[in-house]
N, C-alpha and C positions, 0 to 999 in steps of 0.2 A: 558212780565214780566216773569222772571224765578226765581226759588228758590235757584239757585247756589249762592256761595259766590263770592265776588269781592273786589278789592282793595278799601280801605276807600276813597282815593282821587277821584277815579272814581265814587264811589257811591254818594259822596257829589255833584259832578258835574252833574251827571245824575238826581239826585233828586232836582236840582236847588237850592242848599244851597250855592253854589258859582258860580259866573259868568263864571269862567274858571277853568280848571283843575289846572293850576299853582296857582291860588288864593286858591283853595282847599288845595293844598300842603302847602301853606304858613300858612293857618289857623291851620293845623296840626303841622307844625314845630314850630309855635309860641305858642303852648300849649292851643289853643282855642277849642279843640275837646277832649271829653272824650268818651270812649267806655265802657259801663257797669260800670261806675264810676271811671275808671282808665284813666289817661291822655294817649292819643294816641301819641306815639313817632315816628311812621313811617307812611308815606303815603301808604306804601305797606301792611299795616295791613289788613288782610282779615276779612270782615264783611258780615253778611247775616241776614236772618229773625230771629227775636228774640233778636238781639242786641239792646241795648238802647244807643242812642247817646245824649250827652249834648253838645250843640254848642253855644259858646259865639259869637254872631254876633254884629254888630254895634248897640249899645243902647238896646240890648235885649239878653236874653238867651232862647234857644229853646231846649226842651227835647222831643225826639221822639223815637218811636220803629220802627225798620226796618221791613217791611212786605214782601219785595221782592227786587230783583235786576233787572236791565234793561240791555238790550244788546246795547242800544244806548240812546242818550239824546233826549227826546221827548218834547212834549208841557207841559205847566204847569199843566193842568189837568191830563196828563199821569204821571207826576212826583209825584203828590199828592197821587197816588195809591201805591207808593213805601214805604210809612210810615204812621204811626198813630201818630198824635200830642198829646203828653201827657201834656205838658204845654208850653206856649209861647204866642206870640201875639194873636193868634186866639183861643188858648186852655185854657186861664186863667180863 
């Protein structure tokens, strides 16, 4: 895990919020992702530790704080270290 910033679509994929990077890009393009309360309009938006994401997934809304960025897509337990769940399925 690194503290550098990275593209929003890549972060969503590495954090296992989307099954593929293309699906992450579609979530962003269709307006289902907000960064610090503002609708993300580009998959290339840079995010990093401290940013708060609001993600509208199928049947649920997840709000999380980014704690770090990864250099590759790892296992689910590794992905969970990239964020702190503020509210959502497990944090409500």
